[in-house]
C-alpha positions as CSV (number, residue, x, y, z in Angstrom):
1,M,76.5,82.2,95.3
2,N,75.7,81.5,99.4
3,P,78.6,78.8,100.2
4,N,77.0,74.9,101.3
5,S,76.8,74.4,104.5
6,Q,79.5,72.1,106.6
7,N,77.9,68.0,106.6
8,N,81.3,66.0,107.1
9,Q,81.2,64.8,103.6
10,K,84.6,64.9,101.5
11,S,84.0,66.9,98.0
12,Q,84.3,65.3,94.8
13,N,87.1,66.6,92.4
14,L,85.8,67.4,89.0
15,P,87.2,65.2,86.2
16,N,90.5,66.7,85.2
17,N,90.4,65.5,81.8
18,Q,88.0,67.9,80.6
19,S,88.7,71.2,79.1
20,S,86.9,74.2,77.4
21,P,88.3,74.9,74.0
22,N,89.9,78.0,73.5
23,N,87.1,80.1,72.1
24,P,84.0,78.4,72.5
25,N,81.8,81.4,70.9
26,L,83.3,80.0,67.0
27,Q,80.8,78.4,65.2
28,N,81.1,75.6,62.8
29,S,82.6,76.7,59.2
30,Q,81.9,74.8,55.8
31,N,84.7,75.7,53.5
32,P,83.6,75.2,49.8
33,P,85.2,72.7,47.8
34,T,88.6,74.3,46.1
35,S,88.6,72.2,43.3
36,P,86.4,69.8,40.9
37,K,87.6,66.7,42.3
38,T,86.6,68.1,46.3
39,F,83.2,66.9,47.7
40,L,84.1,66.3,51.2
41,P,83.4,69.3,52.9
42,N,85.1,70.7,56.0
43,H,82.5,71.5,58.4
44,G,85.0,72.7,61.0
45,H,85.9,70.7,64.5
46,Y,83.4,69.9,66.9
47,R,85.7,71.5,69.5
48,N,85.1,74.9,68.0
49,L,81.1,75.1,68.3
50,R,79.8,76.7,71.7
51,V,77.2,73.8,72.0
52,Y,79.9,71.3,72.7
53,A,81.6,73.6,75.5
54,V,78.8,74.1,77.2
55,T,77.9,69.8,77.1
56,E,81.1,69.5,78.5
57,I,80.7,71.8,81.3
58,I,77.2,70.0,81.7
59,Y,78.7,67.0,82.0
60,D,82.0,67.7,84.5
61,I,79.3,69.5,86.8
62,T,76.6,66.1,86.8
63,Y,79.7,64.1,87.5
64,Y,80.5,66.0,90.7
65,F,76.9,66.3,91.6
66,A,76.5,63.1,90.7
67,H,78.8,61.5,93.0
68,R,78.2,64.4,95.9
69,Y,74.7,64.6,96.5
70,L,73.7,61.3,95.4
71,Q,73.6,58.0,97.9
72,R,76.9,56.0,96.8
73,G,74.9,52.3,94.5
74,D,72.2,54.8,93.5
75,R,71.9,54.0,89.9
76,T,70.9,57.1,89.2
77,I,74.4,58.0,89.5
78,D,75.4,56.4,86.6
79,Q,72.2,57.2,84.5
80,M,72.9,61.0,84.5
81,I,76.5,60.8,84.0
82,Q,75.8,58.9,81.2
83,A,73.1,60.9,79.5
84,A,75.5,63.9,80.2
85,R,78.2,62.3,78.8
86,S,75.7,61.0,75.7
87,G,74.9,64.6,74.9
88,K,78.7,65.9,74.6
89,Q,79.9,62.2,72.7
90,N,77.1,62.6,70.2
91,I,77.6,66.1,69.4
92,A,81.5,65.4,68.7
93,E,80.7,62.2,66.4
94,G,78.0,64.1,64.6
95,N,80.6,66.6,63.8
96,Q,83.0,64.1,62.6
97,A,80.7,62.1,60.4
98,A,79.3,65.2,58.9
99,A,81.7,64.8,55.7
100,T,80.1,61.6,54.7
101,S,76.9,61.5,56.1
102,S,74.2,64.5,56.9
103,E,71.8,61.7,57.6
104,T,74.3,60.5,60.3
105,E,75.1,63.7,61.5
106,I,71.5,64.9,62.1
107,K,70.5,61.3,64.1
108,L,73.2,61.9,66.6
109,T,72.8,65.2,67.4
110,N,69.3,64.7,67.7
111,V,70.6,61.9,69.9
112,A,72.7,64.4,71.9
113,K,69.6,66.7,72.3
114,A,67.7,63.7,73.7
115,S,69.8,63.2,76.1
116,L,70.1,66.3,77.6
117,E,66.0,66.1,78.1
118,E,66.9,62.6,79.9
119,L,69.2,64.5,82.2
120,L,67.0,67.2,82.4
121,V,64.2,65.2,83.7
122,D,66.5,63.8,86.6
123,Y,67.9,67.1,87.6
124,E,63.9,68.0,87.9
125,D,63.1,65.1,89.8
126,Y,65.7,65.6,92.0
127,L,64.6,68.7,93.1
128,R,60.7,67.7,93.5
129,T,61.3,64.2,95.3
130,R,63.6,66.7,98.1
131,N,61.1,69.2,98.1
132,L,63.6,71.8,96.5
133,E,62.8,74.9,94.8
134,Q,63.5,74.6,90.6
135,W,63.9,78.4,89.8
136,G,61.4,79.7,87.1
137,N,62.0,83.0,85.7
138,L,60.5,85.1,88.4
139,H,62.3,83.6,91.5
140,P,64.4,86.4,92.6
141,R,68.0,84.5,91.5
142,Y,66.7,83.1,88.2
143,E,68.1,86.2,86.1
144,K,71.6,86.2,88.0
145,M,71.6,82.4,87.3
146,R,71.2,82.8,83.9
147,Q,73.5,85.3,83.0
148,Y,76.1,83.7,85.2
149,A,75.4,80.5,82.7
150,R,76.1,82.4,79.7
151,S,79.2,84.4,81.1
152,E,83.0,83.9,79.8
153,Q,82.9,83.9,84.0
154,L,81.3,80.3,84.3
155,R,83.6,78.3,81.6
156,T,86.8,79.8,84.0
157,N,85.4,79.2,87.6
158,Y,82.7,76.3,87.3
159,A,85.1,73.5,88.7
160,E,85.5,76.3,91.9
161,M,82.1,78.2,92.1
162,V,80.2,74.2,92.3
163,Q,82.3,73.4,94.9
164,R,80.8,76.3,97.0
165,M,77.0,75.9,96.1
166,N,74.6,73.9,97.8
167,D,72.4,71.1,95.6
168,E,69.8,73.5,94.7
169,E,71.7,75.9,93.1
170,V,74.2,72.9,91.4
171,A,70.8,71.8,90.5
172,N,69.5,74.7,88.8
173,L,72.5,75.5,87.2
174,C,72.9,72.3,85.4
175,I,69.2,73.2,84.4
176,T,70.0,76.6,83.1
177,L,72.6,75.0,80.9
178,I,70.7,72.0,80.1
179,H,68.1,74.6,78.4
180,Q,70.6,76.5,76.7
181,A,72.6,73.8,75.0
182,N,69.1,72.3,73.7
183,Y,68.1,75.9,72.5
184,M,71.8,75.7,70.8
185,L,71.6,72.1,69.6
186,H,67.8,73.2,68.1
187,K,69.2,75.9,66.0
188,L,72.0,73.3,65.0
189,L,69.7,71.1,64.0
190,A,67.9,73.3,61.6
191,T,70.9,74.5,59.9
192,M,71.9,71.2,59.0
193,Q,68.3,70.3,57.4
194,D,69.0,73.7,55.2
195,R,72.1,72.7,54.6
196,F,71.0,69.2,53.1
197,V,68.4,71.0,51.1
198,T,70.5,73.6,49.5
199,E,73.7,71.3,49.3
200,G,72.4,67.6,49.5
201,G,73.9,64.7,50.2
202,I,77.0,62.6,50.0
203,K,76.1,60.8,46.6
204,E,74.7,63.9,44.9
205,R,78.3,65.4,45.9
206,M,79.9,62.4,44.9
207,F,78.2,62.4,41.6
208,Q,78.4,66.5,40.5
209,A,82.5,66.1,41.7
210,R,82.6,63.7,38.7
211,I,80.8,65.5,36.1
212,N,83.2,68.7,37.2
213,Y,86.1,66.4,36.5
214,R,84.9,65.1,33.5
215,N,84.0,68.6,32.4
216,N,86.9,70.5,33.3
217,Q,88.9,67.6,31.5
218,N,87.1,68.1,28.1
219,N,87.3,71.5,28.6
220,Q,91.5,71.0,28.6
221,D,91.7,68.6,26.1
222,N,88.8,70.8,23.4
223,K,92.0,73.8,24.1
């Protein structure tokens, strides 16, 4: 990446309270009930979801980008940061709600996807209105950017790297990351749908757990 030209502006620091999970490639897992009384499934922690790790990076980069390249007082600053935050937070909230409400899990995950779409449009608008190029798959740097966005290297050095990029490069990096996150969310929503169809919701699991418990008690009484 070419370093950004000097313009006598102080670069903004990325928020330092965000950290990527130790292994962002881990996927959500579900453990089956271990006793007749168990009806709350364990879906794993959102920090083990790769898509959450990607949206966390999107938020950090957007925070930097909005303060670095947009003029103070521009309402787009808050809009972009809030859209990035919503994409991240709703994945976390949906994951934590999954044990008791499949509907809430699906709804919040879809809100996360919609928020990232809003952010995507903001980055596209920024490039278009400033006569900067959005890198398509025929652009000579597109594939290299795409590979970087998928690499482990990104997760270890993005905070440093974006401060060496210009605004066109940072915007295209975030656009690439948003496309990747939306693809993963699309797959995650499909998994949630299949799980609901095959396993049912919380009321069905509660009813089944009660039936299993009563059957277990009856079997013990008949011994």
